TORPA-4810 file (N, C-alpha, C, O; in nm, 3 decimals):
<nodes>
NODE_1_-2.135_1.085_-2.579_-2.029_1.204_-2.560_-1.893_1.119_-2.454_-1.922_1.046_-2.360_I
NODE_2_-1.801_1.138_-2.482_-1.686_1.135_-2.419_-1.662_1.252_-2.287_-1.626_1.364_-2.321_M
NODE_3_-1.680_1.227_-2.156_-1.647_1.278_-2.048_-1.495_1.259_-1.976_-1.440_1.149_-1.982_K
NODE_4_-1.447_1.347_-1.923_-1.302_1.352_-1.909_-1.330_1.450_-1.751_-1.384_1.559_-1.731_I
NODE_5_-1.260_1.347_-1.654_-1.252_1.417_-1.519_-1.122_1.453_-1.485_-1.032_1.369_-1.482_L
NODE_6_-1.100_1.601_-1.451_-0.962_1.642_-1.403_-0.945_1.626_-1.246_-1.041_1.653_-1.173_G
NODE_7_-0.843_1.590_-1.200_-0.821_1.556_-1.063_-0.714_1.614_-1.022_-0.616_1.593_-1.093_V
NODE_8_-0.690_1.709_-0.893_-0.587_1.780_-0.879_-0.570_1.730_-0.716_-0.644_1.790_-0.638_I
NODE_9_-0.501_1.650_-0.672_-0.468_1.610_-0.542_-0.366_1.688_-0.472_-0.254_1.704_-0.520_P
NODE_10_-0.409_1.743_-0.343_-0.311_1.845_-0.281_-0.327_1.831_-0.122_-0.406_1.908_-0.067_A
NODE_11_-0.257_1.737_-0.045_-0.280_1.735_0.094_-0.212_1.856_0.175_-0.129_1.929_0.121_R
NODE_12_-0.253_1.872_0.308_-0.188_1.992_0.387_-0.042_1.934_0.395_0.052_1.993_0.342_K
NODE_13_-0.028_1.824_0.460_0.129_1.811_0.511_0.212_1.755_0.388_0.171_1.698_0.287_G
NODE_14_0.315_1.781_0.420_0.432_1.750_0.316_0.565_1.714_0.416_0.594_1.784_0.512_S
NODE_15_0.644_1.585_0.373_0.740_1.572_0.462_0.874_1.623_0.428_0.968_1.626_0.508_K
NODE_16_0.877_1.666_0.300_1.020_1.718_0.261_1.029_1.878_0.260_1.139_1.929_0.284_G
NODE_17_0.924_1.957_0.236_0.895_2.093_0.255_0.733_2.157_0.320_0.618_2.154_0.276_I
NODE_18_0.786_2.205_0.425_0.645_2.230_0.513_0.566_2.319_0.415_0.617_2.411_0.351_K
NODE_19_0.447_2.284_0.410_0.330_2.377_0.325_0.369_2.384_0.211_0.346_2.491_0.156_G
NODE_20_0.451_2.263_0.121_0.469_2.268_-0.001_0.377_2.335_-0.099_0.420_2.424_-0.172_K
NODE_21_0.255_2.295_-0.104_0.162_2.320_-0.204_0.138_2.481_-0.205_0.092_2.532_-0.308_N
NODE_22_0.166_2.553_-0.106_0.129_2.693_-0.090_0.244_2.746_-0.100_0.238_2.865_-0.134_L
NODE_23_0.376_2.695_-0.080_0.480_2.780_-0.079_0.509_2.871_-0.202_0.475_2.821_-0.309_K
NODE_24_0.562_2.984_-0.208_0.552_3.063_-0.301_0.677_3.044_-0.380_0.790_3.041_-0.331_K
NODE_25_0.640_3.029_-0.531_0.737_2.984_-0.631_0.745_3.087_-0.723_0.656_3.082_-0.808_L
NODE_26_0.823_3.179_-0.734_0.827_3.285_-0.801_0.710_3.395_-0.799_0.654_3.460_-0.887_A
NODE_27_0.696_3.386_-0.647_0.582_3.476_-0.635_0.427_3.418_-0.617_0.338_3.486_-0.564_G
NODE_28_0.410_3.313_-0.656_0.287_3.232_-0.679_0.309_3.110_-0.603_0.411_3.041_-0.604_H
NODE_29_0.189_3.088_-0.531_0.180_2.957_-0.445_0.226_2.838_-0.549_0.216_2.850_-0.671_P
NODE_30_0.271_2.732_-0.491_0.317_2.619_-0.589_0.171_2.573_-0.682_0.162_2.577_-0.804_L
NODE_31_0.082_2.535_-0.599_-0.035_2.486_-0.658_-0.094_2.587_-0.768_-0.152_2.538_-0.865_I
NODE_32_-0.082_2.719_-0.756_-0.125_2.808_-0.840_-0.097_2.752_-1.013_-0.186_2.762_-1.097_D
NODE_33_0.007_2.707_-1.036_0.052_2.714_-1.138_-0.050_2.564_-1.212_-0.087_2.566_-1.329_Y
NODE_34_-0.076_2.463_-1.133_-0.160_2.365_-1.185_-0.302_2.405_-1.186_-0.388_2.358_-1.260_T
NODE_35_-0.317_2.503_-1.090_-0.476_2.555_-1.116_-0.492_2.615_-1.243_-0.578_2.586_-1.327_F
NODE_36_-0.392_2.710_-1.254_-0.400_2.782_-1.369_-0.426_2.707_-1.511_-0.524_2.713_-1.585_Q
NODE_37_-0.302_2.634_-1.523_-0.313_2.533_-1.632_-0.448_2.448_-1.645_-0.515_2.459_-1.748_L
NODE_38_-0.489_2.362_-1.541_-0.598_2.289_-1.569_-0.737_2.361_-1.567_-0.842_2.304_-1.597_V
NODE_39_-0.728_2.473_-1.536_-0.868_2.535_-1.539_-0.867_2.594_-1.689_-0.979_2.617_-1.735_S
NODE_40_-0.757_2.622_-1.771_-0.756_2.662_-1.913_-0.795_2.551_-2.020_-0.813_2.569_-2.141_S
NODE_41_-0.802_2.440_-1.954_-0.852_2.288_-2.050_-0.970_2.290_-2.055_-1.033_2.260_-1.953_L
NODE_42_-1.036_2.323_-2.171_-1.159_2.314_-2.216_-1.211_2.164_-2.235_-1.329_2.130_-2.237_Q
NODE_43_-1.105_2.083_-2.248_-1.149_1.945_-2.292_-1.196_1.861_-2.170_-1.248_1.751_-2.178_I
NODE_44_-1.165_1.938_-2.044_-1.194_1.858_-1.930_-1.360_1.886_-1.878_-1.385_2.004_-1.854_L
NODE_45_-1.450_1.807_-1.863_-1.582_1.825_-1.837_-1.572_1.885_-1.694_-1.649_1.976_-1.663_D
NODE_46_-1.490_1.844_-1.614_-1.503_1.863_-1.451_-1.382_1.854_-1.406_-1.306_1.774_-1.460_Q
NODE_47_-1.335_1.945_-1.287_-1.247_1.928_-1.226_-1.233_1.932_-1.095_-1.261_2.038_-1.038_I
NODE_48_-1.200_1.850_-1.038_-1.218_1.834_-0.901_-1.088_1.857_-0.816_-0.990_1.799_-0.863_Y
NODE_49_-1.067_1.922_-0.714_-0.964_1.942_-0.627_-1.006_1.858_-0.478_-1.105_1.877_-0.408_L
NODE_50_-0.904_1.768_-0.458_-0.901_1.675_-0.334_-0.824_1.705_-0.219_-0.718_1.643_-0.221_T
NODE_51_-0.838_1.777_-0.121_-0.758_1.853_-0.038_-0.802_1.838_0.097_-0.924_1.830_0.113_T
NODE_52_-0.719_1.832_0.209_-0.764_1.847_0.364_-0.718_1.994_0.398_-0.708_2.028_0.515_D
NODE_53_-0.695_2.071_0.307_-0.623_2.205_0.338_-0.722_2.334_0.328_-0.756_2.361_0.213_D
NODE_54_-0.770_2.410_0.422_-0.852_2.508_0.423_-0.810_2.598_0.333_-0.884_2.641_0.245_D
NODE_55_-0.679_2.638_0.348_-0.615_2.738_0.278_-0.603_2.692_0.138_-0.644_2.773_0.054_K
NODE_56_-0.565_2.604_0.104_-0.571_2.543_-0.048_-0.687_2.564_-0.090_-0.691_2.622_-0.198_I
NODE_57_-0.826_2.524_-0.023_-0.959_2.522_-0.053_-0.981_2.701_-0.081_-1.034_2.737_-0.186_I
NODE_58_-0.949_2.773_-0.011_-0.961_2.905_-0.045_-0.899_2.977_-0.169_-0.944_3.067_-0.241_K
NODE_59_-0.769_2.903_-0.170_-0.695_2.956_-0.301_-0.779_2.924_-0.426_-0.796_3.003_-0.518_L
NODE_60_-0.839_2.774_-0.417_-0.890_2.736_-0.550_-1.031_2.801_-0.571_-1.083_2.773_-0.679_A
NODE_61_-1.104_2.885_-0.484_-1.229_2.953_-0.496_-1.211_3.039_-0.578_-1.312_3.069_-0.641_T
NODE_62_-1.104_3.101_-0.608_-1.076_3.196_-0.713_-1.057_3.164_-0.857_-1.025_3.242_-0.946_Q
NODE_63_-1.086_3.021_-0.867_-1.095_2.956_-0.999_-1.245_2.894_-1.009_-1.294_2.819_-0.924_Y
NODE_64_-1.308_2.939_-1.126_-1.437_2.896_-1.119_-1.466_2.763_-1.188_-1.578_2.715_-1.204_N
NODE_65_-1.355_2.712_-1.227_-1.364_2.581_-1.294_-1.298_2.452_-1.175_-1.301_2.332_-1.202_R
NODE_66_-1.263_2.488_-1.094_-1.179_2.408_-0.997_-1.300_2.395_-0.889_-1.345_2.493_-0.830_V
NODE_67_-1.345_2.268_-0.870_-1.461_2.273_-0.770_-1.391_2.176_-0.641_-1.284_2.116_-0.651_D
NODE_68_-1.472_2.176_-0.529_-1.406_2.126_-0.414_-1.527_2.032_-0.356_-1.597_2.083_-0.268_I
NODE_69_-1.554_1.910_-0.396_-1.694_1.850_-0.359_-1.656_1.791_-0.211_-1.741_1.707_-0.183_P
NODE_70_-1.563_1.804_-0.110_-1.542_1.755_0.012_-1.440_1.793_0.058_-1.356_1.845_-0.016_F
NODE_71_-1.419_1.779_0.184_-1.269_1.801_0.251_-1.204_1.654_0.280_-1.250_1.574_0.362_I
NODE_72_-1.114_1.637_0.217_-1.052_1.517_0.227_-1.034_1.451_0.347_-0.944_1.501_0.414_R
NODE_73_-1.103_1.334_0.408_-1.091_1.284_0.527_-0.927_1.256_0.557_-0.843_1.245_0.467_P
NODE_74_-0.898_1.246_0.707_-0.756_1.247_0.741_-0.708_1.103_0.725_-0.587_1.083_0.723_D
NODE_75_-0.800_0.995_0.712_-0.707_0.891_0.703_-0.657_0.856_0.576_-0.576_0.766_0.553_D
NODE_76_-0.722_0.949_0.480_-0.622_0.946_0.328_-0.584_1.053_0.301_-0.610_1.103_0.192_I
NODE_77_-0.507_1.121_0.401_-0.419_1.243_0.383_-0.281_1.240_0.438_-0.208_1.338_0.454_S
NODE_78_-0.253_1.112_0.467_-0.098_1.086_0.532_0.008_1.097_0.456_-0.010_1.083_0.335_N
NODE_79_0.115_1.118_0.496_0.245_1.087_0.391_0.251_0.972_0.311_0.290_0.977_0.195_N
NODE_80_0.214_0.863_0.370_0.215_0.718_0.329_0.088_0.676_0.246_0.078_0.559_0.211_D
NODE_81_-0.018_0.779_0.209_-0.119_0.735_0.153_-0.128_0.705_-0.017_-0.118_0.789_-0.106_T
NODE_82_-0.144_0.600_-0.026_-0.116_0.584_-0.205_-0.232_0.671_-0.278_-0.348_0.685_-0.239_P
NODE_83_-0.175_0.722_-0.384_-0.264_0.817_-0.492_-0.378_0.708_-0.514_-0.494_0.745_-0.496_M
NODE_84_-0.358_0.595_-0.546_-0.507_0.526_-0.593_-0.607_0.550_-0.478_-0.727_0.563_-0.502_H
NODE_85_-0.556_0.556_-0.347_-0.651_0.541_-0.253_-0.736_0.707_-0.268_-0.858_0.723_-0.279_E
NODE_86_-0.647_0.796_-0.265_-0.712_0.928_-0.278_-0.815_0.925_-0.393_-0.926_0.973_-0.370_V
NODE_87_-0.788_0.875_-0.515_-0.875_0.886_-0.641_-0.974_0.812_-0.617_-1.084_0.863_-0.634_V
NODE_88_-0.967_0.686_-0.574_-1.063_0.583_-0.554_-1.179_0.666_-0.456_-1.297_0.658_-0.487_S
NODE_89_-1.141_0.739_-0.349_-1.249_0.783_-0.292_-1.324_0.885_-0.337_-1.436_0.910_-0.294_H
NODE_90_-1.255_0.958_-0.442_-1.325_1.078_-0.529_-1.412_0.994_-0.632_-1.521_1.045_-0.656_L
NODE_91_-1.388_0.900_-0.683_-1.455_0.816_-0.782_-1.562_0.762_-0.707_-1.664_0.748_-0.775_I
NODE_92_-1.570_0.726_-0.586_-1.684_0.671_-0.497_-1.782_0.787_-0.480_-1.903_0.769_-0.491_T
NODE_93_-1.730_0.904_-0.455_-1.804_0.994_-0.443_-1.883_1.037_-0.560_-2.002_1.066_-0.547_Y
NODE_94_-1.818_1.042_-0.682_-1.871_1.065_-0.827_-1.981_0.959_-0.847_-2.093_1.000_-0.880_C
NODE_95_-1.962_0.824_-0.831_-2.069_0.720_-0.829_-2.201_0.781_-0.749_-2.311_0.811_-0.796_D
NODE_96_-2.158_0.789_-0.630_-2.265_0.843_-0.524_-2.376_0.934_-0.567_-2.496_0.910_-0.554_E
NODE_97_-2.319_1.050_-0.622_-2.374_1.168_-0.681_-2.433_1.143_-0.841_-2.496_1.220_-0.913_V
NODE_98_-2.386_1.006_-0.865_-2.447_0.956_-1.028_-2.361_1.072_-1.121_-2.420_1.143_-1.202_D
NODE_99_-2.233_1.080_-1.099_-2.160_1.169_-1.216_-2.069_1.020_-1.258_-2.018_0.931_-1.191_E
NODE_100_-2.078_1.047_-1.395_-2.011_0.922_-1.475_-1.924_0.983_-1.568_-1.965_1.057_-1.658_Q
NODE_101_-1.781_0.948_-1.546_-1.679_0.992_-1.651_-1.606_0.868_-1.712_-1.565_0.770_-1.649_Y
NODE_102_-1.596_0.890_-1.847_-1.499_0.783_-1.927_-1.354_0.790_-1.894_-1.292_0.684_-1.883_D
NODE_103_-1.297_0.898_-1.878_-1.167_0.941_-1.844_-1.136_1.003_-1.716_-1.214_1.087_-1.671_Y
NODE_104_-1.005_0.963_-1.636_-0.958_1.069_-1.528_-0.830_1.103_-1.604_-0.763_1.033_-1.680_I
NODE_105_-0.814_1.224_-1.563_-0.699_1.297_-1.573_-0.621_1.357_-1.463_-0.654_1.471_-1.431_A
NODE_106_-0.517_1.296_-1.395_-0.433_1.316_-1.282_-0.322_1.433_-1.296_-0.228_1.418_-1.374_L
NODE_107_-0.334_1.535_-1.228_-0.238_1.644_-1.224_-0.208_1.655_-1.093_-0.289_1.674_-1.002_F
NODE_108_-0.071_1.642_-1.082_-0.013_1.641_-0.936_0.078_1.797_-0.926_0.163_1.832_-1.008_Q
NODE_109_0.041_1.867_-0.818_0.084_1.993_-0.823_0.225_2.010_-0.796_0.269_2.125_-0.787_P
NODE_110_0.312_1.899_-0.779_0.476_1.912_-0.752_0.519_1.940_-0.892_0.624_2.002_-0.905_T
NODE_111_0.455_1.905_-0.995_0.502_1.950_-1.149_0.449_2.071_-1.190_0.341_2.076_-1.249_T
NODE_112_0.518_2.172_-1.164_0.462_2.300_-1.203_0.465_2.354_-1.353_0.381_2.432_-1.399_P
NODE_113_0.561_2.307_-1.414_0.620_2.335_-1.546_0.554_2.273_-1.654_0.628_2.206_-1.727_F
NODE_114_0.426_2.277_-1.686_0.383_2.199_-1.814_0.352_2.295_-1.924_0.318_2.409_-1.894_R
NODE_115_0.359_2.266_-2.025_0.336_2.305_-2.177_0.190_2.276_-2.198_0.141_2.166_-2.220_N
NODE_116_0.120_2.403_-2.187_-0.042_2.379_-2.224_-0.079_2.286_-2.350_-0.156_2.190_-2.351_R
NODE_117_-0.011_2.334_-2.445_-0.056_2.238_-2.578_0.007_2.109_-2.588_-0.056_2.021_-2.647_Q
NODE_118_0.122_2.081_-2.541_0.166_1.971_-2.482_0.041_1.877_-2.414_0.001_1.767_-2.449_E
NODE_119_0.008_1.940_-2.332_-0.093_1.852_-2.224_-0.215_1.823_-2.316_-0.251_1.707_-2.339_I
NODE_120_-0.287_1.946_-2.375_-0.386_1.942_-2.447_-0.373_1.815_-2.574_-0.468_1.746_-2.609_K
NODE_121_-0.255_1.807_-2.620_-0.245_1.708_-2.726_-0.242_1.561_-2.685_-0.279_1.468_-2.756_D
NODE_122_-0.175_1.549_-2.513_-0.181_1.445_-2.474_-0.297_1.362_-2.444_-0.307_1.242_-2.468_M
NODE_123_-0.411_1.464_-2.371_-0.534_1.428_-2.341_-0.599_1.384_-2.471_-0.664_1.280_-2.480_I
NODE_124_-0.578_1.467_-2.569_-0.643_1.424_-2.696_-0.604_1.281_-2.768_-0.689_1.204_-2.814_K
NODE_125_-0.477_1.261_-2.769_-0.402_1.150_-2.808_-0.462_1.020_-2.754_-0.481_0.922_-2.826_Y
NODE_126_-0.491_1.025_-2.623_-0.493_0.930_-2.516_-0.665_0.880_-2.550_-0.694_0.761_-2.567_G
NODE_127_-0.755_0.980_-2.555_-0.909_1.005_-2.554_-0.921_0.945_-2.724_-1.002_0.855_-2.746_T
NODE_128_-0.852_0.991_-2.816_-0.883_0.952_-2.953_-0.835_0.806_-2.997_-0.883_0.735_-3.085_D
NODE_129_-0.727_0.781_-2.914_-0.712_0.626_-2.978_-0.759_0.522_-2.851_-0.705_0.413_-2.831_N
NODE_130_-0.857_0.572_-2.780_-0.924_0.483_-2.697_-0.852_0.400_-2.581_-0.895_0.298_-2.527_N
NODE_131_-0.725_0.473_-2.556_-0.628_0.394_-2.455_-0.660_0.377_-2.315_-0.705_0.475_-2.254_L
NODE_132_-0.642_0.268_-2.255_-0.681_0.232_-2.125_-0.591_0.340_-2.046_-0.641_0.419_-1.966_D
NODE_133_-0.469_0.337_-2.073_-0.366_0.416_-1.984_-0.254_0.495_-2.045_-0.178_0.442_-2.127_S
NODE_134_-0.244_0.605_-2.011_-0.139_0.711_-2.111_-0.051_0.782_-1.976_-0.113_0.852_-1.895_L
NODE_135_0.056_0.765_-1.964_0.128_0.826_-1.884_0.250_0.917_-1.934_0.315_0.871_-2.028_F
NODE_136_0.286_1.041_-1.880_0.384_1.120_-1.921_0.533_1.087_-1.894_0.561_1.042_-1.783_A
NODE_137_0.626_1.105_-1.980_0.765_1.080_-1.969_0.844_1.178_-2.020_0.795_1.245_-2.111_V
NODE_138_0.963_1.206_-1.980_1.079_1.291_-2.019_1.195_1.236_-2.025_1.202_1.126_-1.969_T
NODE_139_1.315_1.288_-2.088_1.451_1.218_-2.087_1.481_1.271_-1.943_1.438_1.373_-1.889_N
NODE_140_1.574_1.168_-1.889_1.613_1.186_-1.755_1.744_1.267_-1.774_1.801_1.283_-1.881_V
NODE_141_1.786_1.320_-1.647_1.905_1.419_-1.653_2.021_1.313_-1.626_2.126_1.316_-1.690_W
NODE_142_1.993_1.220_-1.526_2.125_1.144_-1.527_2.084_1.009_-1.561_1.967_0.971_-1.556_H
NODE_143_2.179_0.938_-1.594_2.150_0.782_-1.637_2.185_0.677_-1.563_2.296_0.660_-1.512_H
NODE_144_2.078_0.596_-1.555_2.118_0.487_-1.419_2.254_0.426_-1.426_2.304_0.381_-1.324_P
NODE_145_2.316_0.422_-1.542_2.427_0.373_-1.557_2.537_0.432_-1.417_2.624_0.367_-1.358_S
NODE_146_2.500_0.553_-1.399_2.576_0.643_-1.286_2.541_0.617_-1.153_2.608_0.659_-1.058_E
NODE_147_2.413_0.535_-1.137_2.388_0.536_-0.994_2.445_0.397_-0.944_2.472_0.306_-1.022_Y
NODE_148_2.460_0.390_-0.822_2.503_0.305_-0.721_2.403_0.294_-0.615_2.319_0.380_-0.589_I
NODE_149_2.422_0.147_-0.536_2.377_0.159_-0.396_2.495_0.124_-0.320_2.593_0.068_-0.368_T
NODE_150_2.479_0.168_-0.174_2.611_0.153_-0.095_2.539_0.074_0.024_2.437_0.118_0.077_I
NODE_151_2.606_-0.056_0.064_2.599_-0.126_0.167_2.686_-0.167_0.251_2.764_-0.245_0.196_K
NODE_152_2.711_-0.148_0.377_2.852_-0.203_0.438_2.973_-0.143_0.381_3.083_-0.198_0.388_N
NODE_153_2.948_-0.010_0.315_3.064_0.051_0.268_3.103_-0.034_0.121_3.207_-0.006_0.061_N
NODE_154_3.031_-0.112_0.083_3.073_-0.164_-0.063_2.961_-0.109_-0.165_2.843_-0.087_-0.139_S
NODE_155_3.032_-0.092_-0.291_2.922_-0.030_-0.380_2.877_-0.121_-0.505_2.955_-0.200_-0.558_L
NODE_156_2.743_-0.102_-0.549_2.691_-0.197_-0.620_2.611_-0.100_-0.727_2.523_-0.019_-0.697_N
NODE_157_2.663_-0.126_-0.861_2.586_-0.051_-0.970_2.452_-0.068_-0.983_2.411_-0.176_-0.941_Y
NODE_158_2.363_0.013_-1.032_2.211_-0.012_-1.063_2.207_-0.111_-1.184_2.135_-0.211_-1.190_I
NODE_159_2.283_-0.074_-1.267_2.321_-0.142_-1.403_2.473_-0.189_-1.398_2.566_-0.118_-1.360_L
NODE_160_2.484_-0.327_-1.444_2.605_-0.377_-1.428_2.696_-0.343_-1.545_2.680_-0.396_-1.655_D
NODE_161_2.778_-0.267_-1.524_2.913_-0.199_-1.590_2.982_-0.313_-1.691_3.053_-0.273_-1.783_P
NODE_162_2.963_-0.428_-1.675_3.018_-0.556_-1.746_2.945_-0.533_-1.854_3.018_-0.548_-1.952_K
NODE_163_2.825_-0.500_-1.889_2.767_-0.504_-1.988_2.795_-0.436_-2.081_2.802_-0.480_-2.196_T
NODE_164_2.822_-0.280_-2.039_2.838_-0.191_-2.148_2.944_-0.099_-2.082_2.925_-0.084_-1.961_S
NODE_165_3.055_-0.031_-2.134_3.159_0.028_-2.075_3.101_0.193_-2.088_3.132_0.278_-2.004_K
NODE_166_3.025_0.218_-2.189_2.989_0.373_-2.229_2.857_0.380_-2.190_2.784_0.289_-2.229_R
NODE_167_2.795_0.499_-2.097_2.665_0.530_-2.114_2.604_0.536_-2.237_2.485_0.506_-2.225_R
NODE_168_2.638_0.566_-2.364_2.566_0.552_-2.467_2.517_0.409_-2.506_2.413_0.396_-2.570_Q
NODE_169_2.592_0.298_-2.466_2.573_0.168_-2.490_2.436_0.108_-2.442_2.364_0.026_-2.498_D
NODE_170_2.420_0.187_-2.296_2.277_0.131_-2.242_2.179_0.187_-2.328_2.189_0.277_-2.411_F
NODE_171_2.065_0.105_-2.287_1.921_0.160_-2.321_1.896_0.292_-2.302_1.932_0.338_-2.194_E
NODE_172_1.843_0.367_-2.383_1.768_0.505_-2.334_1.676_0.475_-2.235_1.591_0.386_-2.234_K
NODE_173_1.702_0.565_-2.146_1.596_0.574_-2.003_1.528_0.685_-2.016_1.564_0.781_-2.084_V
NODE_174_1.408_0.677_-1.942_1.301_0.788_-1.936_1.260_0.829_-1.792_1.277_0.736_-1.714_F
NODE_175_1.214_0.933_-1.739_1.159_0.944_-1.632_0.991_0.967_-1.637_0.928_1.036_-1.718_F
NODE_176_0.945_0.896_-1.537_0.778_0.905_-1.544_0.750_1.042_-1.468_0.771_1.029_-1.348_I
NODE_177_0.707_1.170_-1.506_0.663_1.271_-1.443_0.522_1.283_-1.404_0.427_1.248_-1.473_T
NODE_178_0.518_1.329_-1.301_0.387_1.355_-1.248_0.286_1.467_-1.309_0.185_1.513_-1.256_G
NODE_179_0.347_1.500_-1.449_0.266_1.612_-1.498_0.132_1.571_-1.538_0.042_1.655_-1.535_A
NODE_180_0.108_1.443_-1.576_-0.025_1.389_-1.624_-0.018_1.238_-1.619_0.085_1.173_-1.639_L
NODE_181_-0.149_1.183_-1.586_-0.158_1.028_-1.617_-0.307_1.056_-1.656_-0.379_1.137_-1.597_Y
NODE_182_-0.350_0.965_-1.780_-0.473_0.977_-1.807_-0.515_0.815_-1.821_-0.437_0.738_-1.877_I
NODE_183_-0.630_0.773_-1.772_-0.676_0.647_-1.752_-0.802_0.649_-1.793_-0.850_0.761_-1.809_V
NODE_184_-0.894_0.520_-1.824_-1.015_0.507_-1.831_-1.068_0.481_-1.700_-0.997_0.411_-1.628_K
NODE_185_-1.184_0.524_-1.650_-1.230_0.519_-1.543_-1.231_0.356_-1.520_-1.198_0.308_-1.412_S
NODE_186_-1.269_0.283_-1.620_-1.287_0.126_-1.586_-1.162_0.058_-1.568_-1.148_-0.038_-1.492_S
NODE_187_-1.057_0.118_-1.649_-0.920_0.055_-1.584_-0.886_0.085_-1.478_-0.820_0.005_-1.413_F
NODE_188_-0.920_0.204_-1.429_-0.876_0.251_-1.274_-0.960_0.165_-1.164_-0.929_0.133_-1.049_F
NODE_189_-1.059_0.143_-1.229_-1.170_0.070_-1.103_-1.095_-0.086_-1.096_-1.076_-0.146_-0.990_K
NODE_190_-1.068_-0.124_-1.194_-1.019_-0.272_-1.240_-0.895_-0.283_-1.160_-0.882_-0.371_-1.075_N
NODE_191_-0.805_-0.194_-1.187_-0.665_-0.221_-1.146_-0.620_-0.149_-1.029_-0.524_-0.194_-0.966_T
NODE_192_-0.688_-0.028_-0.987_-0.651_0.041_-0.859_-0.518_0.112_-0.887_-0.444_0.138_-0.792_K
NODE_193_-0.480_0.147_-1.028_-0.375_0.170_-1.062_-0.381_0.304_-1.182_-0.487_0.339_-1.232_S
NODE_194_-0.263_0.361_-1.212_-0.262_0.466_-1.331_-0.187_0.385_-1.434_-0.241_0.383_-1.544_F
NODE_195_-0.090_0.327_-1.423_-0.017_0.249_-1.511_0.018_0.092_-1.493_0.055_0.050_-1.384_I
NODE_196_0.006_0.012_-1.602_0.059_-0.110_-1.598_0.156_-0.134_-1.705_0.195_-0.039_-1.772_N
NODE_197_0.208_-0.278_-1.730_0.298_-0.293_-1.846_0.266_-0.262_-1.971_0.342_-0.239_-2.065_E
NODE_198_0.128_-0.262_-1.968_0.077_-0.208_-2.113_0.040_-0.094_-2.131_-0.026_-0.068_-2.232_E
NODE_199_0.071_0.000_-2.041_0.042_0.140_-2.079_0.125_0.217_-2.162_0.246_0.200_-2.171_S
NODE_200_0.058_0.305_-2.226_0.156_0.375_-2.330_0.220_0.492_-2.269_0.156_0.546_-2.178_E
NODE_201_0.324_0.537_-2.299_0.415_0.663_-2.254_0.382_0.781_-2.344_0.339_0.748_-2.454_P
NODE_202_0.391_0.888_-2.325_0.372_0.982_-2.405_0.489_1.090_-2.336_0.506_1.112_-2.216_Y
NODE_203_0.578_1.159_-2.473_0.685_1.206_-2.449_0.651_1.369_-2.424_0.588_1.429_-2.511_Y
NODE_204_0.695_1.445_-2.296_0.689_1.571_-2.298_0.803_1.648_-2.278_0.906_1.586_-2.254_L
NODE_205_0.808_1.791_-2.285_0.924_1.858_-2.274_1.017_1.831_-2.141_0.963_1.785_-2.041_S
NODE_206_1.132_1.855_-2.142_1.225_1.827_-2.029_1.189_1.911_-1.906_1.212_1.868_-1.793_Q
NODE_207_1.132_2.034_-1.929_1.096_2.120_-1.791_0.998_2.027_-1.703_0.988_2.054_-1.583_E
NODE_208_0.935_1.935_-1.747_0.839_1.834_-1.657_0.886_1.756_-1.580_0.818_1.690_-1.502_T
NODE_209_1.059_1.748_-1.595_1.116_1.655_-1.530_1.140_1.737_-1.349_1.182_1.681_-1.248_M
NODE_210_1.097_1.881_-1.366_1.118_1.933_-1.230_0.992_1.908_-1.177_0.885_1.962_-1.203_I
NODE_211_1.027_1.782_-1.065_0.935_1.729_-0.981_0.967_1.774_-0.826_1.073_1.730_-0.781_D
NODE_212_0.889_1.854_-0.743_0.954_1.905_-0.629_0.907_1.829_-0.517_0.791_1.803_-0.485_I
NODE_213_1.022_1.796_-0.461_0.991_1.691_-0.327_1.095_1.745_-0.241_1.096_1.675_-0.139_D
NODE_214_1.190_1.842_-0.234_1.307_1.882_-0.155_1.312_1.991_-0.166_1.258_2.031_-0.269_T
NODE_215_1.372_2.091_-0.081_1.418_2.212_-0.072_1.498_2.239_-0.191_1.486_2.348_-0.247_P
NODE_216_1.582_2.146_-0.238_1.683_2.169_-0.351_1.607_2.195_-0.477_1.617_2.288_-0.558_F
NODE_217_1.510_2.067_-0.473_1.426_2.084_-0.624_1.345_2.242_-0.608_1.308_2.293_-0.714_H
NODE_218_1.326_2.297_-0.512_1.229_2.411_-0.489_1.316_2.505_-0.568_1.286_2.563_-0.672_F
NODE_219_1.437_2.512_-0.496_1.550_2.613_-0.562_1.589_2.630_-0.698_1.625_2.733_-0.756_E
NODE_220_1.574_2.471_-0.753_1.581_2.450_-0.885_1.450_2.507_-0.966_1.473_2.588_-1.055_M
NODE_221_1.341_2.476_-0.944_1.217_2.532_-0.977_1.216_2.689_-0.963_1.156_2.753_-1.050_A
NODE_222_1.279_2.758_-0.856_1.290_2.924_-0.870_1.351_2.954_-0.981_1.295_3.028_-1.062_E
NODE_223_1.471_2.905_-1.002_1.588_2.945_-1.092_1.526_2.915_-1.238_1.544_2.994_-1.331_A
NODE_224_1.473_2.830_-1.249_1.392_2.796_-1.359_1.288_2.893_-1.405_1.276_2.935_-1.520_Y
NODE_225_1.211_2.923_-1.297_1.085_3.010_-1.342_1.145_3.170_-1.339_1.071_3.257_-1.386_A
NODE_226_1.266_3.207_-1.289_1.324_3.326_-1.312_1.379_3.334_-1.452_1.378_3.439_-1.517_R
NODE_227_1.432_3.211_-1.501_1.487_3.219_-1.626_1.364_3.223_-1.736_1.369_3.300_-1.832_Y
NODE_228_1.262_3.140_-1.716_1.146_3.171_-1.793_1.079_3.303_-1.815_1.022_3.337_-1.919_V
NODE_229_1.094_3.376_-1.705_1.023_3.505_-1.675_1.111_3.602_-1.757_1.054_3.688_-1.824_K
NODE_230_1.251_3.592_-1.757_1.342_3.688_-1.809_1.361_3.662_-1.935_1.404_3.754_-2.005_N
NODE_231_1.330_3.523_-2.000_1.338_3.494_-2.132_1.221_3.480_-2.207_1.231_3.426_-2.317_N
NODE_232_1.120_3.515_-2.171_0.975_3.521_-2.243_0.958_3.372_-2.250_0.856_3.324_-2.301_G
</nodes>
């Protein structure tokens, strides 16, 4: 029988927004959106929260399906701690208590607007097709043909404008959203990564593009949440 572990990473600190995971978005703590959605996914056999924040733990206890196996150590709760170290630490714990999972599904709280049916379909697609790694993508808001770098007051285009004059002539570009990554446990243990060149993309609705990292992103999320509430 296939076993799937859902992982919600949520550290206390935040560089861009103070206390981001607990900041109220349309009246609810940001992380609540992820707790609610992930708790409703019966396809997941276990859901673990990895955090160093007592307040987030207290909030998580309101959700019967979200378990807190430990308080995340300080040395992997820094701003520059790679996500693979956080998940590796959790998988080591699972191995120690003899819990084996075929797949890991990673849900980042900074992407609050997920469509439940899309997420269910994505998990099912990954596991039914025995994929090593599947990651969520969505259409970009800006095309990289409009992006530049500036050095010593001189600009350089990210994509060479000489190759194409019109945006439509460039290849279509997608954004890797933090809405969901699905990996085989064996793939993750071997690569210490969630994606590589052979990973398969899965296309989600554009609202998953809202990935909150700055106060402006939060304002956009507030506006979208109000829109959804007022328009059903």
